[in-house]
N, C-alpha and C positions, 0 to 999 in steps of 0.2 A: 272557721279556723279558730284556734285557741289564742291565748294572750301571750304566747312565747315571743312574739315580735319578729320571728325569723323572716317572714315575707316583707314586712316593713323595713327591716334592717337591710334587706337586699336593696331596696330603693334608696335607703340612706347611704349605703356604700357606693351607689352609682353616682352620687352628686359630683364627686371630684373626677369621675371618669367621663360622664356625659350627663349634664344637667337635664337635657331633654328626655333622655332615657329614664332618669330618676323620676321626673314628673309623670311620665307615662306609666311606669310601674306602680307608683303610689296611687294614682287615680284609678287604675284598674283594681287595686286592692280595696280602695274605699268603695268602689261600685259593688264589688263582691260582698263586702261586709256591711252594706248599708242597713241591714236589718239587725245587726248585732248590738246596736247601741254604743255608748261610749266604752272604748277599750284602749288599753295601752298601745296595741298594734295600730289602731286608727290614729291615735295621738302621734305615734311615730311616723306614720305615713304623712300626716299633715305637716309634721316637722320637716320631712324629706322634701316635700313640695316647697315649703318656705325657704329652705336653704338653697334649693335648685333655682328658684326664682331670683334669689339674691345674686347667684352667680350669673344669671341672665339679665341682671340689673332692673328687674321689675320689683322695686323696693316696696311699693304699696301692696302688691300681691304677696310679697314675702312676709310683711308684717301681719297682713290679714290671716294667712295660714298659720303663722307661728302663734298668734294669739288664740286662734281656734284650737291649735294643738294643746296649749296650756289648759284651756277650758275642758277639753276632752279628757286630758290626763287627770285633772282634779275630779271630774265626775266619775272617772273610773277608779278613784280612790288610790291614785299612785302619785304621791308628792315627789318621788324621785324622777318620774317621767316628766312631771310638770316643771321640775327644776332644770332638767335638760333642755326643755323647750324655752324656758326663760333665758338660759344661757345663749341659745341660738338667736332669740329675739334681740338680746343685747348686741349681737353682731350686726343684725339688720338695722337696728336703730343707729348704731355708730356709723354705718355706711351712709345713712341719711342725715348725718350731722347732729343727731340728737344724743349727744354724748352723756349728758347728765342722766337722762332716762336709761341709756344703755348701761352705764356704770351701776345704776340702782338695780337693774334687772339681773346683771351678772353677779353682783354681790349677794343678792337674795338667793340666787341659785346655788352659790358656793356653800351657803349655810346648810344645805340639804345633801350635798354630794360628798363622796369619798372615793378613794382609789383612783382608777383611771378617769372616772367622770369628774372628780375634783381636779385632776391634771388638765383635762380639757377646759374646765371652767377657768382655771388659773391662766391658761393660755389666752382664753377669750378676753378675760379682764385685762391682760397685758396689751391686747390689741386696742381696747378702748383707751387705756392709759396712754398708749403710744399716740393715738389720735389726738389726745388732749395735750401732748407734749410733756407728759410726766414720765420722762425716760428712765429715771432711776427705778421708780416703782414698776414700770413696765419690764425692765430688765430682770428684776427679782421674780416677777410672775413667770416670765418666759423661762428663766433658769429653773424654777420649781417644776414647771411643766416638763422640761427635758429630763430632770431627775426622776420624776414619777414615771414617765414613759419608759426610761431605761430600767427602773426597778420592776415595772410590770411587763416589760418586754413588748411594748406596743410601738412598733416602728412608725405607724402612721402619725401618731401624736408627736413622736420625737421629730419627724420630718416637718410637720406643720409648725411646731414651736421653734425649731431651728431656722426655718425660713423667715418667720416673723422677727425673730431676734436678729437675723442677718440684715433684714431691711432696716431695722432701727439702728444697728451699728453702722450701716452704710451712711445713713443721714448724719450720724455723729462723727463720721470720718474715722471709724475704728478699723484697724488692719485685721481684726478678727472676723469681720463680716464674711469674707470669702470662705473661710473654713466652714462656717455654719451653712452657707448657701450650697457649697459643693457637697457636703454631707447630706443635706436635705434633698438635693437633686438626685443623688445616687439612690437614696431610699425610695423616692417616688418612682424612679425608673424600675427599680426592683419589684415594686408593688404593682406595676402595670397601670399607673395613673398618669396618663399623658397630659391632662389639663393641669394638674398640680405641678408636674415637671416643667411645663411651659411657663407657668407663673414664676417658678424659681429661676428659670433661665432668663426671663425678663428682668428679674431682680439683680441677676449677675450683670446685666447690661447697665443697670442703674449704678452698680458699684464701680464698673469700669468707667462710666462717665464721671463719677465723683472723683476718681483719682486721675482724671485727665486723659484717659485712653479713649479718645473719641472714636477712632476707627474701629477698635474692638467693640465698643458699645454699639456702634451702628451695625456691625455684623451680627451681634447677639440679638439686637432688637428685630432685625430682619428675619432671622431664623425663628424666633419666638412668634412673630407676627404671622408667619406662614403656618405654624402649628395651630394658632388660634383659628385661622381661616379654614384649615382642614377639619377642625373640631366644630366649626360653625358656632363658636361661642363669642359673643361681643365683649370687647374689653375697652369701652370708651375712656375709662380712667387712664389707660396707657398713654393717651395724648399728653397727659401731664408730664410723664417722664420724657417723652419726645421733646416737649417744650423746654424742659430743664436742660436737655442736651444742646438744643439749638441756642439757648441763652448762654451756655457756657463757652461757645465758640468765639463770638456770637454770630448767628445768621439772623439778622434782625428782621428783615422782610418776611422770611419764612416763619420765624417765630411769631410774628404778629398775626399771620394768617392762621397758624395752628391755635393760637390763644383765642382768637375771635371765634373759630369753629368750635373749640372746646366750651367756651362760655355759652354759646347758643345751644349746643348739644346737651350739656348738663342742666341748663335751665329748662329745656324742653322735657327732659327725663325726670326733672325734679330731684336730681342727685346733688343735694345741697352741700354735702361735704366736698365733693369734687368741684362743684361750682365755685366755692370759696377759694380753692387752690388755683383754679383757672383764672379767676379775677386777679389774684395775686400775681400770677404769671403775666397776665396782660399788663398790669401796672409796671412790672419790671421791664417788659419790652418797651413800653412807652418811655420809661426813664432812659433807656439806652438810645431811643430814637429822639430824645430831647423834647418829647411831647409831655411837658410837665403837668398840664391841666388833666390830660387823660390819666397820667400816672397817679395823680392825687385822687381823682374820682374813683378809679378802679380799686386802688388800695383802700380807700375809705369804705367802699362797699364790702370788700373782702374782710376788712377788720370787723365790721359790724356783724357779718355772718359768723365769723370765727368766735366772736364773743357769745353770740346766741347759742352756738354749738358747744360752749364750754372749752374751746380750744385756745386757751390764753397764750400759749407759746406761739402759735401761728398768728394770733392777733398782733403779737410783738413784731413779727416779720412784716406784716402789712403796715404797722406803724412806722417801722424803719424806712419803708419806701416813701411814705408821706414826708418824713423828716429829710430824706435825701432830696426830694423834689423842692422842699423849702430852701434847703442849702443851695441847690443849683440856681434858684431864683435870686440868690444873693441875700436872703434873710439872715440877719445877725442880731441876736438879742440874748439877754441873760436867761430869759425863760426858755428860749430855744436850746441854749447850751445845757440847761438843767435837764430838759427832756431827752436830749441826745445822750448825755452821760448815763442817765437812769436807764434808758432803753438799751444801751450797749451792755451795761452790767446784767440786765435781765435776759438779754439774748444769750450772753455767755453762760449764765446759770441754766438756761433752758436747753442748752446743747446746740446752739447755732453759732459756732465760732467765726465763720466767714462773715455773715452780716454784722456780728458784733464788732469785728475788726474794722470793717468799713465805716460803721457808725462812729466808732471811737476816734478814728483818724479825722473824720469830718468834724467831730466835736472839738478836736484839738485845733483845727483850723479856725473854727468859730471863736474859740477861746483866744487864739492869737490875734484875731481881728478885733476882739473886744479889749485887748490889752491885758488879758488874764494869762500872762506867760507862765506863771507857776502852774496853773491848771493845765495848760497846753503841754508843758514838759512832762507832767505826770501821765497824761493820757498817751503821749507819744512814746514814753519809756515802756509803758505796758503794751502798746501796739507793736513796738519794735521787737518784742520777744518772739513774735510770730515768724521772724526770718530764720529761726533755728530748726523748723520742722513743719510738717504738714504738706498740703498741696502746693503746687507751684504758684498758684495765684495768691495764697496766703503768705508764702515766703516772700514773694515780690512786694506785697503790701507791707510786710514787716520791714523790708529794706527802704521802702518809701517813707514809712514813719520814722525810721532811723535818720534818713536824709533830712526830713523836716526838723527833727530835733537838732541836728548839726546846724541847720540854717538859723534856728532860734539862737543858738550859741555863737553865731557869726563865723562858723567854720565852713566856708563854701567848698574848700578842697575836700574835706571829709564827706560833705554832702554829695559831691559829684562821685566819689568813690562808692558810696552806698547806692546811689542811683544806678551806676554802671553794674553793680553786682545784682541788683534787682532785675535789670534788663537782661543780663546773662541768663538768669533763671527763666524768664519768660521766653527768651529766644530758644532755649533748649526745649522748653515745653512745646512751643509752636512748631519746632522742627519735627516733632513726633507726629504731627498731622501730615499725612502723605498727599492728600488731594490738593490740587492748586486752589480750588474754590475755598477750602477750609483755611489754607494758609493765608490767602488774601483777605478773607473775611475776619480772621482773627487779629487784624491789624489794630483793633481797638484795645487789645490787651497790652498793658504796660504803657499806655499813652500818658498816664499821670506822671510816671517816672520820667519819660522822655521830655515831656513839656516842662517839668520842673528843671531838668538839666538845661534845656534850651533857655529858660528864663534866667538861670544863673549865668549862662554863657553870654546872653545879650546884655546882661548887666555889666559884665566885664568889658564889653566892647572889643574883645579880641576876636578877629575874624576866623582864625584857625579853630578856636574853641567853638564858635558858632557853627562853623562847617561840620565839626565832629558831632555835635549834638543834633544838628539838622539831619545828618545822615543816620544817626541812631534811631530816629523815629520814622523814617520813610522807606517804603519799598523793601522791608525786611525780608519778605518772602523770596525776593530775587537774590538775596545773599545766602540763601539756604541751598544745600545740596539738592538738585532736582530729583524728583521721584517719578518714575514712569507709572502709569496706571496699571492695575492688576491685569494680567492676561486672563481675563475672565470670559468664558464662552457666552455667559448670559449677557455681559456688557456688549460684546461684539454682535450678538443677535439683536439686542435692543437698538443699537445704533443702526444696524442694517434695516430693521423694520421701520424705524423712524425715517430713514432716508427714502425707503420705498413709499411710505405713506405720504411724505411731503411731495414726492415726485407725482404720485397718483392724484393728490389733491390739486396740485398746480395744473396738471393736464385737464382735470375736470373743470377747474375754474376758467382756464383759457378756452375750453370748449363750451362754456356756458351750461355745464351739467351739474346738478346736485350741489349740496353744501359740504364743506370740508368736515372731516371727522375730528373735530377739535377735542372731544373727550378722550379719544384714544391717543391723540397726539400728546395731550397734557399728561396722561398716564405714563407714556413712554419717556417723556422728558424727565418726569420725576423719578422714574425707575433708573434712568441713566445717571442722574445726579447722585442717587443713593448708592448705586453700585460703585461709582468712582470714589465716593467719600470713604469707602472701606479700606483704601490703601494705607498701609503702614508707612510712617515716615522714618526719620533718623538722619544721621550724617551731620556734617559740620555747618556752622553758621559763620560766614566770613566777617571779620571785623571791618568796620567802616574805614576807608582809606584816609590818610593824612594828606595835607596839602603837599608835603614833600613827595609822597608816593605818587600823587596825581601828576606832579610836575614832570616826573620821569617819563610818563606815557603821553602827556599832552603835546610835547614838542612845541611847535609854534602856535598851537591852538590855545584859546582862552576858555576857561570854564566859568559859567555864570549859574550859580545855584540860588534859586529864589527861596525865601524863608518867610512864612506867615506866622505872626504871633499877635494875638489881641487885635486882629483886623489890620495890622500894619504889615506891609511888605518890605523886606530887605533883600539885598542881593549880596552874596559872597562871590567875589571875583578872584579867580586863581589864574595868575599869569606869571610864567617864568619862576614858579616855585613860591611866589609871594601872594598872600591872600589879603584882600581888602574888603571892608564892609560898608555898604551904602544903603541909605533910605531910598525907596522907590515908590512911595505913595501908599494909598489905601487899597486893600484887596478888593473891596466892593467896586471901586472905580474901574479897576482892570477887568473884573468880571462883567461889568456893564458894557464896556467897550468890546469885550470878546463876543458877547451875544449880538451886538450890533454888527460886528464884522461877519459873523456867521450868517446873520440874516441877509446882509447885502450880497455876500458871495453866493448863497443859495439862490437868491433872487436872480442873479446874473445867469446861473446855470439853468434854472428852471424856466424863466421868462425871456431869456435872451438879453442881448446887450441894450443898455440904456444909459444915458448920461447921469440920471438920478442914482441908479444903482452903483455905477462906477464911482461917483462922487462919495456916496455913503461908505463904500468899501475903503476908498482911499482915506477918508476922514477918520474912520475907525482905526485903520492901520497907523496913520500918523499920530493919533492920540495915544495909542498903545506904545508906539515907539518913543514918544516924548516922555511918557511916564516911566517905562521900564528900562529903556536903553540910553536915553539922553544923559541921565546922571552918571552913567559909567562909560560913555562913549570914549572918553580919553584913555580908558584902560583897554578898550577893545582894539583900537587902531583899525587895521584892515585884515586882521587875522581871522582864521576860521573859528567858529564858535561851537562849544558844547553847552547846551542849555538844559538845566534841570528845573522844570517848572514846579508848580505846586497846585494841588487840587484840580479844579476845572481848567486851569491854564495849560494843562497837558494837551488840550484840544485847540490851542491857539495856532493860527496859521502864521508861524514865525517868519517864513520866507517872504511874506508880503510886507513886512515892516521895512520902512525905508533903509534903516541901518543894515538890514540883512539881505537886501536885494543883491543878487549876484555873489553873495558870500556863502561858502559852505557852512551849513548849520546842521548840527546833529542834536536831536532831542533824546534825553535819557530819563528813565524813572528816578534815578539817583546817580550820584557820582560813583558809588560802588558798582552799580549795574553797568555804567559806562566802562569803568576800568576793567571789569571782568570780561566784557565783550572785547575791549581793545587788546587784551592780552591773549585772546584766542588767535591761533594762527589762521592766516587766510587759507580757506579750504581749496583743495584741488577738486578732482572729479568733473563730471559732465555738467552741461547746462541743460535744464529742463524747461521746455516751453509748452504750456497747456492752455487750452481755450475752452470756456464753458459754453453751454447751449444757448440758443435764442439771442445770440449777440454776434451778428455778422462782422462787425468791426473787430471783435476779438479774434476771429479767424484770420482776418487780413493782418492784424497786428502780429500774431505769432508766426504767420507765414512770412511776413517781411523780415522779422527777426531771424527766422530759420534760414532765410536766403543768405543772410550775412554770416551765419554760423552753421555751416553744413553739418558739423559734428554734433549738433544739439539733438537731444531727444525730444521729438515733437509728438504731442498728444492732442488730437482734435477729434471732433465728432464722437462716435461711440467708444473710441479708444480712451477718451478723457474721463475714465471712471474714478471714483474715490480711491479704490485699492490700487489702481494703476498709477495714479498721480502720487500717492503716498510712497509706493515702492520706488518710483523714479526719484522722488525727492530725497530719499535716504542716501546720504553721502554725496549729494550733488554740490558742485561749486556754487551754482546759482540756479534758483527756481523762479520762473516768471509765470504767474497765474493771471490770465485775463478772463474775467467772468463776472457775473452779477454777484454782488455781496450784500449781506444784511447784517446790521448790528443789532443784537438783542440786549437792550438795557435791563430787561427783567432777568435774563440769564446770559451773561456775556459769553460763557463758554459754549452756548448754542448759537453764537454768531456764525454765519456761514459764508462759504464760497460755493456758488452753484456749479456742479459738474454734471456729466452726462447722465449718471444714474441717480442724481439727487445731491443734497448739500453735503459739503465737507465742513465739519464743525471743529471748533477748537479742541474738543475732547479727542477727536481723531488725530489732530496734529500732535497731541501729547504722546501718541504711540510711536513717533519717529525716534529711532535709536541713534541716528546720526543726522541731525537736522542740517539743511543746506547752509553754506557759509553766508550767502546773501539771498534774501527773498524779496521779490517785487510782487506786490499785490495791487493790481490796477483796478480792483473792484471798489465800488462806492463804499465809503466809511470803513474801510478795512483796518484803519489805524485807530479807530475809536476804542476806548477802554472805559469800563466802569471804575470809579474812584471810590475806594473804601477808606475808612479812617487809617491814618498813618501813610497816606498816599500810596496805598496798596492798589495796584492796577490789575484789571482782569479783562482780557479780550484776546482776539486772535494773535495780535502782535506780541503781547506780553507772554503768551504761552510759548511762542517761538523763541523769544529772547531768553526766557527761563530755561528752555530745553537746550540752548546752545547756539542758536543762530547769531552770527556776528553783527549783521546789519540788515535793515529792512527799509524798503521804500513803500510807503502806504499812503492812502488818502484819508483825510479827516472829514470829507464832505461828499455829497453826491457829485459825480463828474460826468460830463457828456462823453459818449463813446468816441466820436471822431477826434476831438481835441486831445483826449487821453492817449489815443493811439499815436498821434503826432508827438506828444511829450515823451512817450515810451521809446519811440524810435530815436529821438534825440538823446535820451538818457543812455540807451544801450550803445549808441555810437561813441559817446564819451567814455563809457566804461571799457569798451573794446580798445579805445586809444590809450588806456592806462589810468584813467582817473578812478579814484575811489568813489563809492556810492554817493557820499555827500557832495563832493566837488562836481561830480557828473550831474547830479540833480540840480544843483544851483545853476550850472551852465545851461542845462536844458530848459529850466524855468525862464531864464532871461531870454533865451532864443524864442520860446513859444509866446511870451508876453510882449515881444518887441514891437509887434504891429499895433499895440495899444487897443486891440479888440478886447472888450470887457469879459466875454466868455472865455477867451484864451487866458486872460489874466487870472480869472477865478479858478480855472482848471489848474494852472501852474501853482497858485497859492494853496490849493487843496492838498497837495502832496508834501510829505515830510520824510526825512531820513531819521530812523530810530536805531539805537544800538551804538556801534563803534564809529560809524560814519566812513 
């Protein structure tokens, strides 16, 4: 063959279409021309292999072939071909974190190139400058590459340069990013380059995530990931973008798992550039999880890698995480203040406005603690300007800075106004998340604003103000317009397959056959989570109720809302429209007694009655009663209670406390959630009674209930399938499900009620369009919920409350079947006599526990009434 390069160019053109094909074409050409000696065509073939291996993340192989390409071109007497290979080598070196060498190689190539080749080199230099955080210089090179491509009519170069420029603009928060990315995607599609088009689509997902459109980002990532799988092209670096999205919500546990996997993968592959970013992500996850030592260690390692790679702007990000960790530890010094101010300024100059803003606000707080109020004011004024534009998170932080400035000036009224405006911004942003999981997990957002407002309110000692600010920071997801999951056939299929797999696994285990297919189950569970997360949100966010609004709905009931701040518990008591504030001890003391109570009650259920277990349960209940209710007993009288706990106290067996025995007690995630449920009309419709498998007592339970209610819809044996039960529950007055239950702390929305064809999950309960007015779940632990920051709860019961169920009777502990049946029969008898769910449960509990048998007492204590009561 001659030196015209046509054959090698064909391999080069295949790189963005199919890297594997490009390698095969180039190697065949090299084999055919082995006797030709050094030629431009052989140099081009080596270059094609190098670029293809870079796409396949074999960076060592890529560098080896590109250097071989340079040597071959030089021996062939073609400095232009050698320059093109140097340009490509710069790309591979930058991918491996060797940015100084990459910049040197690309700059050397530029000196020899002109026309389109110069445009390609300008684009490549822009990539290296982008990696280094030199965004202004990168923008100039990308712009020059686009201009050259348009002048020369080269659509491929224009698309690649626009894609790279769009990515850079995305990271800088520019609204122009989407224009570049959409134009780039259209060109790649027109040129028939699916791999390049998938890359741009993924970048569009990054842009969506950066502007807070999480559901859109998840949909885009899923589509692009499917294309990569079809093309059989690995993209391990995409884990970094997924990590960024998880952090933005934040889904902390999942982000931690992704970060750990990414660090291990990039370390194994020696992808040093990606490794540094993964370590930074790991540090940010640790900071959110309050693991300050890991945050410092991972951030320090990332910073050192970034510096060696010449990525000084990224090193600043890592340094900011180290400073945040020191701040959270309580470090306060002039040296620290100087470092924070300097880092904030450098981050701003480097194009990282979000981290710069956070660092500046924390620097202001350090300055205030050191008595440098003049410095604090200057920093807060600068930070406060962020409230005028940008992402929701930055605007909310701007309002937070403005509130802190007002606090410095002694104007708490203006501070509260600024904090409320910041929370409105965050509430509107969170409402755009459609999935229950995302809304609950995003409770960490805006907590600084809510806690500052609560701090101000507690300082005033005004109960109504404390109640208002306590409500602003808790269970916000339940104040949002509920969103049904998408009617997605893929989601329905995944849920059905998971149900069948679980049923088959359980049958195999009971029969002593084989091992469960855990890998397939884990895959299906992750698929279900991702499919449900793609739902769009929207709608209204209800304002927290005032004491006066609550009074109109409470009637003779008394509301007790617990508030935790700096480890201290306080109770706001609302009775007859008047709110009072009381100290009720340390949170750690209450949590300790809660755990003792649960241990004792579980011991009674699992091991049977014993004097020691009964005494332990009684002692824990009396101690909790003395701490939490004795200080406010004079306000409670004998009236029914509505209790709004805090954190883990949502799992407290309130009915076992001496003050609550025989008294109707309703537990709610927040006063707003209780009021919303109380305002719902009492539902009409039928009564649904369903029993799950392998629980003979459940069959007897629903049969006895059906005998007293002949018009009830009865579902037992093979009739009690998931679809049949869900269909019957829609529009029902009351639904009673007697079945085995499982609470999943790792994924509360996969908590289950066992039915004939497999488990009914919380994900499927979200599909109810008209949830029952009252639901009784006699399954073990059916009332447990995971507690996220901001007292955001997630579990079977909270899904039903959020969807519109007015009241629930659920268990917080494992319960014995026979005693549970007895309690349920007593409960339903009282409800048929006209009692509401909470009074009926209280009477049934007293009747069951009357014989002083410890197992009966534990069974009675395990159940609670949620919602309106």
